[in-house]
Steps between C-alpha positions, in 0.01 A plus 500: 500500500420266789646153537149354532424602140809329361541140394784385723491133411815491285845504658634777278186709553546465876866598470402822324186603689488334844648801682338772287264614778794551736660758274417821686576719199390537139843390374490181293836399646466567873751724678767383741416587860869547587448595861583344834204644686150648456318774688177474700231767539448445873627315805202266474573416137868447579419263787257305281748456216787412735324185624350396166614191310688580178409870484579647158587845633673501838867396470635318195639207700134433591368553148486739208260563207755346263510187717121483504474504120747215459335301778153543348628379162677198646196412711287489186755303299558233767140490621578575866331704771785749535865557409822652635818628337852482644848635435614166354386146431684380808318767700175333396625144565656587836189687614264224390688238701631689802173681570312173544742269685624483858771305679395135516307512172581282201502583128508261204704626204646365179860391446518740206415865557622842394844544660394783733207296628735205554726716717202615707379143548837339571693767690258743665180321600679226697674771707153618602390154608292433189539149361517446124448176307602470133324282245519412134230723357414242234398250771162554663581215739804687635288808567245292687765314703675825596197656672517495880263604780686834526506571125369852442593563137577328170717722279524415131639644178376383162647485242814494710827680435704381309388144408136575425345224713128537570319478835151350503314798643163326528659227709673755725168674562320176588788387723502829690124493550502138617767570763320774686528797269875538447590829329613468138727749321603474135773692319339575163787705356587273207141445390340841571121524535475488121624138496392373842260611774569303819235686700230362270627151587468572873849620598480759779765747388709569191835678504698649212838643434338787311848593380449231239200467265270743680749783458624352176756762402813426707463834677321442832557288811175410676290227657128430518250286687135419434263305721245512777431816697578357844830344390623814326403734784731302726769511233456877462556559871815289487629672186462840666756396760716308252527814287414319178337809345494567126579849372222692319706521181562126498128442553433725201745293294321181605168642387659599169626142461164349590329691218661269244534181708262288293658605172853440626425160654342383175827576315718359782303175490520469124872574481582262785308216339681554170840506672418194712402303188819617328717371786300177530614391152858629524778243542698720743211524746475207742172611659252785481294611802178667382150408623344571162685213332317169479827340607488679837418230761228721648359637177147374574500657846634830363235495230228443760587798723668744261355686203847579362846364570717807583800659330750310715690186402824325583718282278769253602781493247726210421848603602433643847627839608721552195205459266271717711754782524577484129132523410441803720820671383409449133150651513470834324144602594439318827692640796668329796330663800307419816123544532229409251163591357597813308491608137851371418612136504735429791709189569668385820701204625297383804780290653712816523220732609380261774851423630462729804170344609560134409805277531618297201337192653169684552504634145564152363222353713249750362610455139683831461805367318790673328352467151171671588409837345188690605338717236255781560355534152425857399284678247724479195369379166509122498723456190764735642492325837537152352775617266698638794488174694571297188820690423606487867450122515715465189788639709454242775 
């Protein structure tokens, strides 16, 4: 069955069939090419493969058939020219930024980012002579004012971790174009291509911690990138040296996760909305951060660039750390654990988890206070999920 004969318009259809033609066997579930290296028939063939870009069968750090199937699927889902996979989300983020910038360049970033990205921006890039400016992502004016003659990249994350602010992607694209073609990179981990497609809005490159929703089962650590051919070829050459390779088995797990991405995200979205509405009316919750709520200050913007609102939310409890800890300790289904985007609901205390990357003053300035709880809403049945949080709040 050829891809040309299939209707690949729907997201879930793409997730199932986009890489079908790359399966070199008759097995419905493709095998794992668990090998470090591949043979060549002749010296000429070996020399040709050795200088190729992203060869599937040369040396697995360069590429692998399992990588190719995941990349083809992600390319179709995000609507990009090509894709790459990495050994972790930070491998993707680091490669996207470091492969494009040189000493003397300038990057515009948000005040709120994933903690690993914050460490890269604050501690590592300045040591390499790369200047970083930080802006409030909810202010288009701050983005515009931050751009300088040496600005080479605008790096955004939307919705952002953990306070769920939204970046106006259309504005970022127009700003970058108007200032001489600045590169734009968007972390799309929280939204996934099911809920948001930045490339369709004009963003150059999308990165993911594929450990999260793309994998979806709390059993793989990986990163991904989708974008333009020229950009990603430069990234690929950098990643070869950085050693950010993904194992064949982990690539196989990612493909397994992608098969059900649309179905899972639909349930994540629905459960998160129900839980957000539950907290919004509860007396012990001071504030709920979820872009799907009409009370979210950027609800209209989120609604204009997202088709769904993600399975992530944060709630600020009255009573500070004591209340937050009591809630998490009293949950019977949801589990206190790092990471997000998997089948089981996970809760964390961001002020504690971010303590290594951000000082108390920095956490307070970005709104990460002691009463904040981040919730990665899983795939449980809605009544059971709500019942668990209701009984836990009764203990607060």
